[in-house]
C-alpha positions in Angstrom: 1.8 18.9 8.4 -1.0 20.6 10.1 -3.7 21.4 7.6 -7.1 19.8 7.2 -7.5 16.5 5.5 -9.4 16.7 2.2 -10.9 13.6 0.6 -11.9 13.8 -3.0 -12.1 11.8 -6.2 -8.8 10.7 -7.6 -7.5 12.3 -10.7 -4.9 11.3 -13.3 -2.7 14.0 -11.9 -2.7 12.0 -8.5 -1.3 8.8 -10.0 2.4 9.4 -9.5 1.8 10.2 -5.8 -0.6 7.3 -5.4 2.0 4.9 -6.9 4.7 6.3 -4.7 2.6 5.7 -1.6 1.7 2.2 -2.9 5.3 1.3 -3.2 6.0 2.6 0.3 3.1 0.6 1.9 3.0 -2.8 0.1 5.7 -5.5 -0.4 4.2 -6.3 -3.8 2.8 -3.0 -5.1 0.3 -2.5 -7.9 1.8 -1.0 -11.0 0.9 2.6 -11.8 -1.0 1.4 -14.9 -3.4 -0.5 -12.7 -4.4 2.6 -10.9 -4.7 4.5 -14.2 -7.0 1.8 -15.5 -9.2 2.0 -12.4 -9.8 5.7 -13.1 -11.1 4.9 -16.6 -13.5 2.1 -15.5 -17.2 2.4 -14.7 -18.5 1.3 -11.3 -15.3 2.4 -9.4 -14.8 4.4 -6.3 -11.4 6.0 -6.4 -10.7 8.5 -3.6 -7.6 10.2 -2.3 -6.9 11.9 1.0 -4.6 15.0 1.0 -3.2 17.3 3.6 -1.5 20.6 2.6 -1.6 19.4 -1.1 0.3 16.2 -0.2 -1.4 12.8 -1.0 -1.5 10.9 2.3 -4.0 8.1 1.5 -6.2 6.5 -1.0 -8.9 3.9 -1.6 -9.8 2.1 -4.8 -12.9 0.0 -5.0 -15.1 -1.6 -7.7 -18.7 -2.4 -7.8 -20.0 -5.5 -9.6 -23.7 -5.9 -9.4 -24.7 -5.8 -5.7 -21.1 -6.2 -4.4 -18.3 -3.8 -3.8 -14.7 -5.0 -3.6 -12.1 -2.9 -1.8 -9.1 -3.4 -4.1 -6.6 -1.1 -2.4 -6.4 1.2 0.6 -3.3 2.8 2.0 -2.4 5.7 4.4 1.1 7.1 4.7 2.9 5.7 7.7 3.3 9.2 9.2 -0.5 9.8 9.0 -1.8 6.5 10.4 -4.0 6.3 13.5 -5.6 9.7 12.7 -8.9 8.5 11.3 -8.0 8.8 7.6 -8.5 5.1 6.7 -11.8 5.1 8.6 -12.9 8.2 6.7 -12.0 6.6 3.4 -13.8 3.4 4.3 -16.9 5.2 5.4 -17.1 7.1 2.1 -16.8 3.7 0.3 -19.7 2.4 2.4 -21.7 5.5 1.6 -21.0 4.9 -2.1 -22.0 1.3 -1.7 -25.4 2.3 -0.1 -26.0 4.8 -3.0 -25.4 2.0 -5.5 -27.6 -0.5 -3.7 -24.6 -2.7 -2.8 -25.4 -5.4 -0.2 -21.9 -6.8 0.4 -18.4 -5.4 0.8 -15.4 -7.7 0.4 -11.7 -7.4 0.6 -8.5 -9.5 1.1 -5.9 -8.9 3.7 -2.6 -10.8 4.3 -3.1 -13.6 6.9 -0.1 -12.3 8.8 -1.4 -8.7 9.0 -3.3 -8.9 12.3 -3.4 -5.1 12.7 -5.3 -4.7 9.4 -7.6 -7.5 10.3 -8.4 -5.8 13.6 -9.0 -2.5 11.7 -11.5 -4.2 9.4 -13.2 -6.0 12.3 -13.6 -2.6 13.9 -15.6 -1.6 10.8 -17.7 -4.8 11.2 -16.0 -6.9 8.6 -15.8 -10.5 9.4 -13.3 -13.1 8.2 -15.1 -15.4 5.8 -12.5 -17.8 4.4 -8.8 -18.2 3.6 -7.4 -18.0 0.0 -4.2 -20.1 0.1 -1.2 -18.7 -1.7 -3.1 -15.6 -2.8 -0.1 -13.2 -2.8 2.9 -13.5 -5.1 5.1 -14.5 -2.2 2.9 -17.4 -1.4 1.2 -15.9 1.7 -2.5 -16.7 2.2 -5.2 -14.0 2.2 -8.1 -13.7 4.6 -11.2 -12.7 2.7 -13.3 -10.4 4.9 -16.9 -9.4 4.2 -19.4 -6.9 5.6 -23.1 -6.6 4.9 -24.2 -3.1 3.9 -27.3 -1.9 5.7 
């Protein structure tokens, strides 16, 4: 794949590809219906990244009052380390500023040191641990970032 990466709002027609990528990237994937529901809710940021008409990444976030929570972000394994996740996160941060959000939050598996380093690169800081957060019993690190 050699074309330009396009990032745009997610559509219902993207859901099969989003769910396929979700299953490839996460040990306990969200169900397709969860993504469909996100598209129907207000206060959401639902973006997909494509290259040559193939879905290669996504981010789903929700705004509640002055906080934005990053629910899901994924990039196809073959497309990682090419700036796609950073671009998706920057667009979320732009949306947060437009909505007067002051705090971004997310959870990451405690064992996922690579993801934690990625978020730290984006100035997220570990705030606390949620024990037994994931269905398999693993704890989550809650990470936060102030929006300026």
